[in-house]
N, C-alpha and C positions, 0 to 999 in steps of 0.2 A: 443454608448460606444466604438465601434471600432475606431471611429474618435477622441475620447476624449484624450486630452493630458493635463496633465499627467494622467496615469492610477489611479484608485482609487478602494477601496474595494467594493465588491458587496453589502454589507450592506449600505454603503454610497449612492451608486447609487439607490438602491431600495427606500431608504428614500427620495431621491429627487423626484422620480417618484410618489410614493404614501406612505407617512409615516405610514399609517394604516397597511401596509403589515407586518411591523415589530412588530406589537402589536396584530394583529388578530390571535387567536389560530389556526384556520384552515390553514391560510397562513403559519404560523410558522411551523406547522406540515409538510406541503408539502415541504417547503424550506429545512427543516432539513433532512427528510428521502429521498427526491429526490436528493437534491444538496449536502448536507454535507456528506451523506453516499457515494454517487457516486463519488464525487471529492476527498474526504478525508480531505478537509479543512473545515473551518467554515466561515460564511458570512463576518465576520470582517477582514478576511485575504485573501479571494478569490479575484482574479482579476476580476473586472467588465468587462474588455475588453476581457479576454481570458479564463475565468473559464471553458468554454465548447468548447475549440478549438481542442478537441480530437475527436475520431470517435468511433462508435459502430462496433464491429467485426460482420461480417455476421453470421447468424445461431442462433440457440436457446441456452439458458443456459442449462447446463447439470450438473448432480450430478455424481461424481466418486464414485462408490459403496464402495470402500475401501479407500477413501480419496485421497488427492493430492500425498501422498507418492508413489502411484502406478507409477507416472510419473518418478521421479528420480530413483526408484528401477529398472525400465525397462531400462532407459538410462545408468545406472551405471554398467550393466552387462558386465563383461570382462574388466573393467577399474580399475586401482589402485586408490582407493579412501581412503584418510587418514582422519579419524574422530578424533574429539577432539584435533585438532592441530590448534592453533590460529595464523593467519597470522599477523605479526607485521611490515613487511617492504617489499617493492618491488623496485628492482633496475633494470633499463632497459637501453639498448644502442642499437646501430645498429647491434650488433653481437649476442645479446641474452638478456635473462631476468634471474634474480636471485630473488627468493622469500624466505624470512626468515619466518619460522613458527615452533613453538614448539622447538626452539633451534637448528633447522636444516636449511640448505640452499638447496633449490631445483633449479637446473639450467635447462633452456629450451630455445628453439628457439623463442617461442612466449608465451605470457601470456594473457588470457582473464580474466580480473578482473570483478567480479560481486558484489562488495561491495554495499550494499544499500545506498541510498542517505543520510539517517540519519548518517551512519558510516562515509561517506565522510564529512558531515557537522561538525562532531566532530573530524576530523583529527585523527581517531583511527589507521590508517595504514600509515606509512611513505613511501612516494613514491619519488624516486630519479632517474633522475631529477624530480623536482616537477611538478605537473599539471600546464598547461598554465594559465595565468591570465584570459583568456577567459573562461576556464572551471571552475575556482574557482568562477568567477562571477556568472555563471549559477548555480553552487552548492548553493551559498549563496542566490540567489533570488528565487529559487524554494522552495515550501513549502513541509513539510513532515507531513502527516496526523497523528492524534492521536487516531484514531478509535480503540475501543475494543469491543469484544463480550462477552456475559455472557450466558453460557449453563446451563439451569435449568433442572434437572433430577427429574422425578416424578415416583411414583409407578404405577400410572395409569393416563390416559388422562381424563381431565374434560372439554376439549374444543372440538369444532367441528373438527374432525380429517381430514375432507376433504377440509378444508380451509387453504390456504398456509400462508397468512399473516393477522395479526390483528393489527390495529392501535389504538393509544391512544394519545389524545391531552395533552401531558405532560406540566405542568406549567413551567418546565425548559426545554428550547429548547435542543433537542438532547439527553436527558436523559431518557432511557427506553421508547421511544415513539412508538416502534412497536415490534411485536413478530413474529418470523418465526417458523412454525410448522414442526417438523421432521416427523410427522406421515404421511404426504403426499407422502413420498418416503421411509419410513422404518417402522419397528415395535418399534422403540425406542421412549419412552415417554419423549420427550424433546421439550422445547420451548427455542428459542434463542432471547435474547434482546440485545440492543446495547447502547454504549456510543459514540455519534457522535460529531465531532468537538471537542471543548474544553472539552466536557463531557467525552471524551475518557480517558483523564488524570484523571478525577475525579473517574471514575469507577475503574481505575487501583489502586487508593489509598485505596479502600475498602477491608476489609477482607471478607471471605466467609459468616461469620455470619452477617456482616453489609449489604452485598448484599441481603441476604435472608430477612432481616428485612425491607429493603427499597422496595424490589420488591413485596413482598407478598400482601401488601395493594393494589398495582396497579392491580395485578392479580384478586383480589376480586372486584375491581371497574369494570374491563373489563368483567370478566366471572361470577361474582356473588358469592354467598355463597358456591357454589360447589368447588371453587378453593381451592386447598390444598397448604400447605407449601412445597417448593421444598426440596427434599431429599439432593440434592447437588446443588451448584451454582459455576460453574467452569468458570473462566474468562481468557481471554488472557491478555498478558502484554507486548504488542509490544513496548511501549515507554521506558520501563526499560530494555528490552532485549538488551544486549551490542552488539549483532550481527545484530541488526535491527535499534533500536533507532527511532521507528516510524512505521506506518503501510504502507503507500505508498505515492508517490509524488502527488502534485497538483500545479496548476497555481496560485501562490500567486501574490499579487500586483506587477506589473512591470515585471512579468514573461510571457513567451510565448512559443509556440511550438519550436521556434528556440533554446531555451535553451536545450531542449532534443536532438535536432540535434547536438548541440555543444558538449554535453556530450558523444555522440556516436562516435565522431571522434577519430581515433587512436592517441595515444601519441607516437611520433616518429615512428619507423618502426616495433617495436616488442610488444608494450603494447597496447592491445585492451580493449574496455569497453563494458559491456553488463548489462542488468537489466532493470526492468520496467521503470525506470527514463530516460533511453536512447532511448525510442521509442516515437516519436512525435505524433503518432496517437493513440496508445494503452497504454499510461501510466497507472499506477495504476492497471494493470491486470496481471493475470497469463499468458494469451496468449501473451501479450506484452513482458513479460520477456522471454518467450520461443522463440519467434521470434527473439529477439535480440541475443540470443545464436546461433541460426542458421545463422544469419547475419554475426556475427563475425567469425564463423567457415568457412563460405564461403569466407571471406576476405583472411584467411590464405591459404585455398585451391587454390584460384586464384593466390595468390602471389607465391606459390610454383610451380604452373603449368606454369606461364609465366617466371619463373626463376629470378624474380627480388627480391624476398623475402621481398618486400615492399608492404603492403596492401594498396588498394585504400582508399582514404579519404571518399568516399561515395559509 
């Protein structure tokens, strides 16, 4: 596939190698929860050539006891953070940057913009001068995942509380096909299920009552008659969130890691870019996003230190 010209979808490539892969329930289960969840895309849009051209960060997965908010709360100490102010425009030149937000204009020597890929795709923020044609092409070719989670709350656990994951061969690929158990790391009686690939958009279209109605029979299939109806079913809504417009980036057909490199390059001498979609090795991850912030801060520090005020391109 790496030598294939032109690129094609992973679904097409798999069908050429073995058509039964796309109909066998066990194969579809693994393709969905392994690939569609990890990548953020779905088989019909993932690049056969580059769907897995990223890397795994060394070390174990960890749970933050108080959630991801612990990271920005720590980083924000002592910094002037303005909340509930929507950015609408960024203007940059060789002398500085002006950011329009909430009817106000903020002037600075540099700006590190971290708009998600989905927001860039929708052109929600006016950037002047506009992003380069090269950057726009990379924004257009990269995919933005539609994944959503459903957190089901119960009065008591009816499942084996020492098992982390439970899989189910869903007849609809990517819809509620596995469940994550909160009880392995907390006292919270919660199971999390997912809408992966195109099913992320479907899950987001359902009300809480509809989610409970659809998921309860699945729970009884997996766990038996002891399964109870969820007290709550709380879902994420990344696709309709105007400040995200999707979950995280993936390598769609004709995309490659070079597109992430392109999006990481500064625009001019004062506007810099960060976010998970700007890391060629760790896209679609929290650590990837974090590392890009450090990368861009380092550019500014280096530019100030050498007296050029112009950040290096790489």
